[in-house]
C-alpha positions in Angstrom: -63.9 171.4 90.0 -60.4 170.5 88.8 -57.7 170.1 91.4 -54.3 171.4 90.2 -51.4 169.9 92.0 -48.2 172.0 92.7 -46.1 169.5 90.8 -46.0 167.9 87.4 -45.1 164.5 88.6 -45.8 163.3 92.1 -42.7 162.4 94.1 -43.9 158.8 94.7 -44.4 158.1 91.0 -41.7 156.5 88.9 -39.5 158.8 86.9 -38.4 158.6 83.3 -35.2 156.7 82.9 -32.3 158.2 80.9 -31.2 156.4 77.8 -27.7 156.4 76.5 -27.3 155.6 72.9 -24.3 155.6 70.6 -23.4 154.7 67.1 -23.8 151.3 65.6 -21.6 148.6 67.0 -21.1 150.2 70.4 -22.3 148.0 73.2 -24.1 149.4 76.3 -21.1 149.0 78.7 -18.8 151.0 76.3 -21.4 153.8 76.1 -21.7 153.9 79.9 -17.9 154.2 80.3 -17.8 157.0 77.7 -20.5 158.9 79.7 -18.6 158.4 83.0 -15.4 159.6 81.3 -17.0 162.9 80.3 -17.7 162.2 76.6 -21.5 162.8 77.0 -23.3 166.0 76.0 -25.4 167.0 79.0 -28.5 169.3 78.7 -30.4 170.5 81.8 -33.6 172.6 81.4 -36.1 174.3 83.6 -39.2 176.5 83.4 -40.9 178.8 85.8 -44.2 180.7 86.1 -43.9 183.6 88.6 -45.4 187.1 88.9 -47.7 186.5 85.9 -44.7 185.7 83.6 -43.5 182.4 82.2 -39.8 181.7 81.4 -37.4 179.0 80.6 -33.7 178.4 81.0 -31.1 175.8 80.8 -27.5 174.9 80.4 -25.7 172.7 77.9 -22.3 171.1 78.7 -20.4 169.8 75.7 -17.2 167.9 76.3 -13.9 169.4 75.1 -13.4 166.4 72.9 -16.7 167.0 71.1 -16.7 170.8 71.1 -13.3 171.2 69.5 -12.9 175.0 69.1 -16.5 175.8 70.1 -18.0 176.7 73.4 -17.9 174.1 76.2 -20.8 175.4 78.3 -23.8 177.4 77.0 -26.4 178.9 79.3 -29.7 180.4 78.3 -32.5 182.2 80.1 -35.6 183.6 78.3 -38.9 185.2 79.4 -41.5 183.8 77.0 -44.5 186.0 78.0 -47.4 186.2 80.3 -49.4 183.3 81.9 -52.3 184.2 79.7 -50.3 183.3 76.6 -48.1 180.4 77.9 -47.8 177.9 80.8 -44.7 176.4 82.4 -45.2 173.0 80.8 -45.1 174.5 77.3 -42.1 176.5 78.5 -40.3 173.3 79.5 -40.9 171.8 76.1 -39.5 175.0 74.5 -36.4 174.8 76.7 -35.8 171.2 75.7 -36.2 172.1 72.0 -33.8 175.1 72.5 -31.2 172.8 74.1 -31.5 170.2 71.4 -31.0 172.8 68.7 -27.3 172.9 69.7 -26.8 169.3 68.8 -26.7 169.6 65.0 -23.8 172.0 65.3 -21.7 169.2 66.9 -19.5 167.4 64.3 -18.4 163.8 65.1 
């Protein structure tokens, strides 16, 4: 019989590290300074499975310098369907994809 844990990644296992990347010619220290100064686009996503429904949500924070006249903060929350059709891991991937869809709208 399969044992299903109440977490996707055990608390004692190592986590994925964030990677900051920039355009060609920018060194790592300069990229870190820009992120600390608020020049980084931040995307946070989440998913849930509760009461036989699966949903996703998240928020995107775009710095004023990048957003120009557009929105600075965008929030989203969606019910995807029932647990029979979806699971929360697929919902998390859908939330990430939804958040990343905002990036092509940003002009540098």
